N, C-alpha and C positions, 0 to 999 in steps of 0.2 A: 557479488564477487566475495571471495574468502581470502583474507591475508593472514600470514603467520610471520613473526619475526623474533629473532633473538639477537641480543647485543652484549658484548663484553667491553667494558670500559675500565681503563687504569688511570686514575687521577694521581699525577706525581707532584709532590710538594717539595720545594728546595728551602728547607728550613735552616736558620742559623745554627750550625752545630751538628744537625742531623737531618736526613731526608726522610720523607714519609710517603705513603701512598694509600689510596683507597681503591679497591676493586669492586665493581658492580656487575651483576649478571641480571639481564632483563629479558623477559619473554612476554609476547603479546599476540592475542588472536582477535581478528576482527571480521566483520561482515558489512557489506554495503549493498544497497538495492535501490532500484528506481521504483518509486512507489506509483508514480503516474508520469506521463509526458511532462517534463520540466520540474519534477519533484523527486529528490533523492534524499536517502537517510543512511547514515552509517554509524556503527557503534564498534568498539573494541574494549578489550579489557586484557589485564596482565598483572604481572608482579615484578618487583625488583628486589633482589637480595643483595645486600651490602656486606662484603667480606671486611672484617676488622673494625667495623663501626657497629655499635650496639643499636640497631634500628629494627631489627627483625625483618620480616617480609612486609614490604610496602606495596599496596595495590595501585595500579595505574589504570586510566581509562580515558576514552574520548568518545565524544558523540557529536554528530553534525547533522544538520538539516538544511537543505538548499531548495529554494523554489524560484523558478524563473517564469515570469508572465511575459506578455508581449513586450512591455516597456519597462518592467520592474523586475529586479532580483532581490532576494532576501536570503541571508545566511545566518544561521545560529550555531554556535560551536561551544563545546565544553571539552576541556582536557585536564588530566591530572598526570603530571610527569615528575621525574626525578632527575635532577642534574647536580652539577657542582658549580653553581654561579656565584657563590659567596667568596671563594678564594680562601677560605679557612681550612686549614689542615684537618683532615679526618671529620669532615662535615659534609653533609649533602643538603640539597634544597629540594623540598617538596613544593611543586607549584600547582595550584588550582586556578583555572582560568575559564571565564565565560565571556564569549564575545558575540557581537551582532553587527550585521552591516546591511544596509538598504540603499539600493541604487535605482534611480528612475531617469529615463530618457525622455526628454520633451522634444519631440521632433528630431530632425537630423543633425542639429548643430548644438544642442545643449543637454547636459545631464548634470544631475545633482546627486549627492550622496551623504548619508550620515552613518555614524557607527559608534561603537563604544566597546569597552572591555573592562572587566573587574578581575583583578588578580590578587592571589593570597600566596605569598611565599613564607615557608617555614623551614628553618634550618634544624636539622636533626644530627646529633642527638641533644645538642645543648640549647637550642632555641635562642641562640645569641643574636642572629639576624632574621627576625620575622617582620614581614612587612605586608601591607595591604595597599592596594593602589587601584586607581581607575583611569581610563583615557576616554575622552570623548572627542569626536571629530565630525567635521561637516566640511562639504566643499562642492565645487562645480567644475565643469570642463565646458568650455564654450569655443566653437569655431566661429569666430567673429568674421572672418573673410576667408575666402578660398585658400589663401596662403598664410592665414594667421590664426593660431589657437591660443587661448588663454585658459589657465587653470588656476584656481585659488583654493587653499585649504586653511582651516583653523582647527587647531588641536589643544586640548587641555589635558594635562597630566597632573595627578596629585598622588602622593604616597604618604602613609602614615607609618612610622616605626612602632612597633609594639614592645620595644625594649630600649635599654640605654644606648646600644651600639649603632642604631639607625638614625637617619636624619628624616624629618618631615620635609617633603619637597612639593613645590607647586611650579608647574612650567606651562606657560601659554606660548603658542607658537603659531605664526602666520607664515604661509608660503604663497607667493604668487609667481607664476611662470608664464613666459610668453615663448612661443615656438613660431618662427617665420621660416617658411618654406618657399624660396624663389621659384618661379615657373621652371627654370632649367634643371632644378633638383627633384622635381616631382616626376614620379614614374607612372 
């Protein structure tokens, strides 16, 4: 399949004493195809032009590969995008991201997964908020009984600031969930 997109974005900032805004125009063209049963690939590319911010034309891209086997699925993704996540007036953020996910089902009642991502954020034109981070996670889903499901996840996030305005952050997170479905609620 072939995809084409255009977007117009107007970021508005409420500054003490004066308001400001940043306007972006973005165009992207992409193609995706099934390589074989259970295997797909997609690529896209484009550019972002930012009015009133001296960044020039910034290229954007994405690529993904997905493969499904009988009991296992694998995804690999890359993307380069432009947003305004920093909250700084007249700044944009360029984000490069690579991620991977692997899921395997062991019989009817148990599946496990692992994944991770690496991100690099760069603010333009100043470079005041440049960060690199990764996330790694693992988990499982288990149908312990006909009426009880248990899922558990572990995630680790670490971020490094590449200048004086950012913070180095490490976050470890554990999630455990129980879902009970009484007989009268099952359909």
